C-alpha positions as CSV (number, residue, x, y, z in Angstrom):
1,M,61.6,39.1,214.2
2,T,57.9,39.7,214.3
3,E,56.1,36.5,215.0
4,Q,53.7,35.6,212.2
5,S,51.3,34.0,214.7
6,K,50.4,37.4,216.2
7,I,49.0,38.6,212.8
8,P,45.2,38.3,213.0
9,L,43.7,36.0,210.5
10,P,40.5,36.9,208.6
11,E,37.3,35.9,210.4
12,A,35.7,32.7,209.4
13,G,32.4,32.6,207.8
14,K,32.9,35.4,205.5
15,G,31.3,35.0,202.2
16,E,33.3,34.0,199.2
17,G,32.0,36.9,197.4
18,E,33.7,39.3,199.8
19,R,37.1,40.5,198.4
20,K,40.2,39.4,200.2
21,K,42.2,42.2,201.5
22,S,45.7,42.7,200.3
23,L,48.7,42.5,202.6
24,F,49.0,46.3,202.6
25,E,45.4,46.8,203.5
26,R,45.7,44.3,206.4
27,V,48.7,46.2,207.7
28,D,46.8,49.4,207.5
29,D,43.9,47.9,209.4
30,L,46.3,46.6,212.0
31,F,48.4,49.7,212.6
32,G,45.9,52.4,211.6
33,F,48.0,54.4,209.2
34,G,45.1,55.5,207.2
35,G,45.2,55.3,203.4
36,A,45.9,58.3,201.3
37,P,43.1,59.2,199.0
38,V,43.6,58.0,195.4
39,P,43.1,60.9,193.0
40,T,40.6,60.3,190.3
41,E,42.8,62.2,187.7
42,L,46.5,62.5,187.5
43,A,47.9,66.0,187.5
44,Q,49.2,67.2,184.2
45,P,52.9,67.8,184.0
46,P,53.9,71.5,183.9
47,Q,54.2,72.9,180.4
48,K,57.5,74.6,179.1
49,R,57.4,78.3,178.3
50,G,56.1,78.8,174.8
51,K,54.1,76.4,172.8
52,K,56.0,73.9,170.7
53,T,55.0,74.3,167.1
54,A,55.5,71.8,164.4
55,A,58.5,72.2,162.2
56,P,57.6,73.7,158.8
57,V,57.9,71.3,155.8
58,L,60.2,72.8,153.1
59,S,60.2,71.9,149.5
60,A,63.4,70.3,148.1
61,E,64.6,73.6,146.5
62,V,63.9,75.7,149.5
63,A,65.6,73.3,151.8
64,K,68.6,73.2,149.5
65,D,68.9,76.9,149.5
66,T,68.4,77.2,153.2
67,E,71.2,74.6,153.9
68,H,73.5,76.5,151.6
69,T,72.8,79.8,153.2
70,F,73.3,78.7,156.9
71,A,76.1,76.2,156.4
72,E,79.0,76.9,158.6
73,P,82.1,77.9,156.6
74,G,85.0,75.5,156.7
75,P,88.3,75.1,154.8
76,A,86.6,73.3,151.9
77,A,83.9,75.9,151.7
78,D,86.4,78.7,151.7
79,L,88.5,77.1,149.0
80,A,85.5,76.6,146.8
81,S,84.5,80.2,147.4
82,D,87.9,81.5,146.5
83,R,88.0,79.4,143.3
84,S,84.6,80.7,142.4
85,V,85.7,84.3,142.8
86,Q,88.8,83.7,140.9
87,A,86.9,82.0,138.0
88,K,84.5,84.9,137.8
89,A,87.1,87.7,138.1
90,A,88.2,89.0,134.7
91,P,92.0,88.7,134.0
92,I,93.9,92.0,134.1
93,P,95.5,92.6,130.7
94,A,99.3,93.3,130.8
95,A,100.3,96.8,129.9
96,P,101.3,97.0,126.2
97,T,105.0,97.5,125.4
98,P,105.4,101.0,123.9
99,V,106.5,100.8,120.3
100,E,109.2,103.3,119.4
101,P,108.7,105.1,116.1
102,A,111.1,104.0,113.4
103,V,113.9,106.5,112.6
104,T,114.1,107.1,108.9
105,F,116.5,108.9,106.7
106,A,115.0,111.7,104.6
107,A,118.1,112.8,102.7
108,K,117.8,112.9,98.9
109,P,119.6,109.9,97.4
110,Q,123.1,110.5,95.8
111,T,124.2,108.5,92.8
112,L,127.2,106.3,93.1
113,D,129.5,106.4,90.1
114,R,129.8,102.8,89.0
115,N,133.0,103.5,87.1
116,H,134.5,105.0,90.2
117,L,133.5,101.9,92.2
118,R,135.2,99.6,89.6
119,Q,138.4,101.7,89.8
120,Q,138.4,101.4,93.5
121,G,138.1,97.6,93.1
122,L,134.6,97.5,94.7
123,I,131.5,95.5,94.0
124,E,129.4,97.1,91.3
125,P,125.7,97.2,92.4
126,G,123.6,95.2,89.9
127,G,126.7,94.2,88.0
128,K,127.9,90.8,87.0
129,V,128.8,88.1,89.4
130,T,132.5,88.1,90.2
131,A,134.9,86.3,92.5
132,L,134.9,89.4,94.7
133,L,131.1,89.4,95.0
134,E,131.0,85.7,95.8
135,E,133.7,86.1,98.5
136,F,131.7,88.8,100.2
137,R,128.5,86.9,99.8
138,I,130.0,84.2,102.0
139,V,131.2,86.8,104.5
140,K,127.9,88.6,104.8
141,R,126.1,85.3,105.3
142,E,128.2,84.6,108.4
143,V,127.7,88.2,109.7
144,L,123.9,88.2,109.1
145,L,123.6,84.8,110.8
146,A,125.5,86.0,113.9
147,A,123.5,89.2,114.0
148,R,120.1,87.4,113.9
149,T,121.3,84.8,116.5
150,A,122.4,87.6,118.8
151,Q,119.0,89.4,118.3
152,A,117.1,86.2,119.2
153,N,119.2,85.8,122.3
154,G,118.4,89.3,123.5
155,G,121.5,91.1,122.2
156,G,119.5,94.3,121.6
157,A,120.7,97.1,119.4
158,K,124.4,95.9,119.8
159,A,123.5,92.8,117.7
160,Q,122.9,95.1,114.7
161,R,126.4,96.7,114.8
162,V,129.5,95.3,113.1
163,L,133.0,96.7,113.5
164,I,135.5,96.4,110.7
165,C,139.1,96.9,112.0
166,S,142.7,95.9,111.3
167,P,145.8,95.8,113.4
168,L,147.8,98.3,111.3
169,P,147.2,100.7,108.4
170,G,147.2,99.5,104.8
171,E,145.7,96.1,105.5
172,G,142.4,96.8,103.6
173,K,139.8,97.5,106.4
174,T,138.1,100.3,104.4
175,F,138.1,98.1,101.2
176,C,136.4,95.3,103.2
177,A,133.9,97.6,105.0
178,A,132.7,99.2,101.7
179,N,132.4,95.8,99.9
180,L,130.6,94.2,102.8
181,A,128.1,97.1,102.9
182,L,127.5,96.9,99.1
183,A,127.0,93.1,99.4
184,M,124.5,93.5,102.3
185,A,122.6,96.2,100.4
186,A,121.6,93.5,97.9
187,E,119.5,91.7,100.6
188,K,115.8,91.9,99.9
189,D,114.7,92.5,103.5
190,S,117.4,94.5,105.2
191,E,119.2,97.9,105.2
192,V,122.8,98.8,105.9
193,V,124.4,102.0,107.1
194,L,128.1,102.3,106.4
195,V,129.6,104.5,109.2
196,D,132.9,106.2,108.7
197,A,134.3,106.0,112.3
198,D,138.0,106.7,111.3
199,F,137.7,110.3,112.6
200,A,141.4,111.1,112.1
201,K,141.6,109.9,108.5
202,P,138.1,109.4,107.0
203,S,138.1,107.7,103.6
204,I,134.6,106.2,103.1
205,L,133.2,109.2,101.2
206,S,136.2,109.3,98.8
207,T,136.1,105.6,98.3
208,L,132.4,105.7,97.2
209,G,132.7,109.0,95.4
210,L,130.3,110.9,97.7
211,A,130.4,114.6,98.8
212,G,131.4,115.3,102.4
213,G,129.4,116.8,105.2
214,R,128.7,116.7,108.9
215,G,128.5,113.3,110.5
216,L,128.8,111.1,113.6
217,M,131.3,113.2,115.5
218,D,129.1,116.3,115.2
219,A,126.2,114.4,116.7
220,L,128.3,113.1,119.6
221,A,129.7,116.6,120.3
222,D,126.4,118.5,120.1
223,P,123.3,117.1,122.0
224,S,121.0,119.3,120.0
225,L,121.8,117.6,116.7
226,R,120.0,114.5,115.4
227,V,122.4,111.9,114.0
228,E,119.8,110.7,111.4
229,S,119.9,114.1,109.7
230,F,123.5,113.5,108.7
231,V,122.9,110.1,107.1
232,L,123.3,110.1,103.3
233,A,121.0,108.0,101.1
234,T,122.3,106.5,97.9
235,D,120.7,105.3,94.7
236,V,121.5,101.7,95.7
237,P,118.4,100.5,97.5
238,G,119.1,99.8,101.2
239,L,122.5,101.5,101.3
240,Y,123.1,104.5,103.5
241,V,126.3,106.3,104.5
242,L,127.1,108.2,107.7
243,P,130.2,110.5,107.3
244,A,132.8,110.8,110.1
245,G,132.1,114.5,110.5
246,N,134.3,117.3,111.7
247,Q,137.7,116.3,113.0
248,T,138.5,116.7,116.7
249,N,141.3,115.8,119.1
250,S,138.8,114.4,121.6
251,D,137.3,111.6,119.4
252,S,138.1,108.9,122.0
253,E,136.6,110.9,124.8
254,F,133.4,111.6,122.9
255,L,133.1,107.9,122.1
256,S,133.4,106.9,125.8
257,S,130.7,109.4,126.9
258,K,127.2,108.3,127.8
259,R,125.7,110.0,124.8
260,T,127.4,107.5,122.4
261,A,125.0,104.7,123.2
262,A,121.9,107.0,122.7
263,V,123.2,108.3,119.4
264,L,123.9,104.8,118.0
265,D,120.6,103.5,119.2
266,R,118.8,106.1,117.1
267,L,120.3,104.8,114.0
268,T,118.5,101.4,114.4
269,Q,115.5,102.6,116.4
270,G,112.3,100.9,115.1
271,A,114.3,99.1,112.3
272,P,115.3,95.6,113.4
273,N,116.4,94.7,109.9
274,R,118.9,97.5,109.7
275,L,122.7,96.9,110.3
276,L,125.5,99.3,111.0
277,I,129.0,98.7,109.6
278,F,131.7,100.8,111.3
279,D,135.0,101.4,109.4
280,S,137.2,102.2,112.4
281,P,140.9,103.3,112.7
282,P,143.5,100.5,113.0
283,A,143.5,99.1,116.5
284,L,147.2,99.5,117.1
285,A,147.3,103.0,115.7
286,A,144.4,104.8,117.4
287,S,142.3,104.2,120.5
288,P,138.8,104.7,119.0
289,A,138.7,101.1,117.7
290,A,138.9,99.8,121.3
291,E,136.2,102.2,122.4
292,L,133.9,101.2,119.5
293,A,134.3,97.5,120.4
294,K,132.2,98.2,123.5
295,Y,129.1,99.1,121.4
296,V,129.1,96.4,118.8
297,G,127.9,92.8,118.7
298,Q,130.6,91.5,116.4
299,A,133.9,92.6,114.9
300,L,135.8,91.5,111.8
301,V,139.5,92.0,112.1
302,V,141.1,92.3,108.6
303,A,144.5,90.6,108.3
304,R,146.5,91.0,105.1
305,A,148.0,87.8,103.9
306,D,151.3,89.3,102.9
307,L,151.6,92.0,105.6
308,T,150.0,91.3,109.0
309,G,152.2,89.6,111.6
310,Q,151.1,87.2,114.3
311,S,152.1,89.4,117.2
312,A,150.3,92.5,115.8
313,L,147.2,90.4,115.2
314,E,147.3,89.1,118.8
315,D,147.7,92.6,120.2
316,A,144.7,93.8,118.2
317,L,142.5,91.0,119.4
318,S,143.4,91.8,123.0
319,L,142.4,95.5,122.5
320,L,139.1,94.5,121.0
321,S,138.3,91.9,123.7
322,N,135.2,93.9,124.8
323,C,133.4,92.7,121.7
324,P,131.7,89.4,122.4
325,D,132.2,87.9,118.8
326,I,135.4,88.5,116.9
327,K,136.1,87.0,113.5
328,L,139.2,87.1,111.3
329,L,139.0,88.2,107.6
330,L,142.0,87.3,105.5
331,N,142.6,89.8,102.7
332,A,144.8,89.7,99.6
333,A,145.1,85.9,99.6
334,Q,146.4,84.6,96.3
335,Y,146.3,80.9,96.9
336,S,143.4,78.6,97.8
337,P,144.3,75.0,98.8
338,S,140.9,73.8,97.6
339,G,141.3,75.5,94.2
340,R,138.1,77.4,94.4
341,R,137.5,80.0,91.6
342,F,134.3,81.9,92.5
343,G,132.6,83.7,89.6
344,T,133.6,81.3,86.8
345,Y,130.5,79.1,87.5
346,Y,128.3,82.0,86.3
347,G,130.4,82.4,83.1
348,Y,132.5,85.3,84.5
349,G,136.1,85.4,85.6
350,E,138.3,87.8,87.3
């Protein structure tokens, strides 16, 4: 270590006014380092490139717009933007469903002979209320309800078609078909077309007392013919008749062709309140009944109380199984367990 005694002390006798040297100054005097000159002014630090300017002061509205403009997009911003675009975009309207023009029947009405209808045991349009009329009023209510329910469930044109059939000849199918059509024609908001589909033995025209002519089979056989041109109008409001047409040995083959659906569709095109009633051949005697069952929404199988056997009825129901709704109609029943006597309530009896 350096001996402290060798460090020279300040000379005695120096005036008190003289400044005492600091330790560093005494070391400098002793070793002769020489003091570095003290600058009178400190050097300014080097300036960065470009002058720093004061940030501009924006108003609240400008600052808000600037922030919105330069904000970085994120998931929330994108979602808000998408919603904004969707809200401003006008909805695209759905294409309107084309409305098919209604098919009408322009034939001049033929007069139904009321005396002839009574002789045939049929309902007299505008006549008195009878037991027969009341019975078919009940039947038509069930048929109309089923047709409207099928329409509401998307049954299409088939819902407007009703097949009247029987297992064997002589059980009253034509009688029931004609009376059901006459009863339905009395409805205030519907029309009915009675179609003679018994091509081998047509009988609707003779039953109603109408003149013959071309009909359904002609329209099926010739694509150039319009089926509506063969429909006969009557003087009974809402009642129309379509004859069977010319006879052919290929009636079943024509019915099974693709044209049948198009021909039948035209009869109800644009007319949702129009029903078709088909008087078909007996199911166990001719094949057209089974073919027609594919095109209808419901079928009424006529069973004669004193004639139709159970096995024949079961076989007929099996042949008509393509129809989704089959009902039984009992004809020529003489006894009612409930003792009902329709018609007498109105002051008439039969």
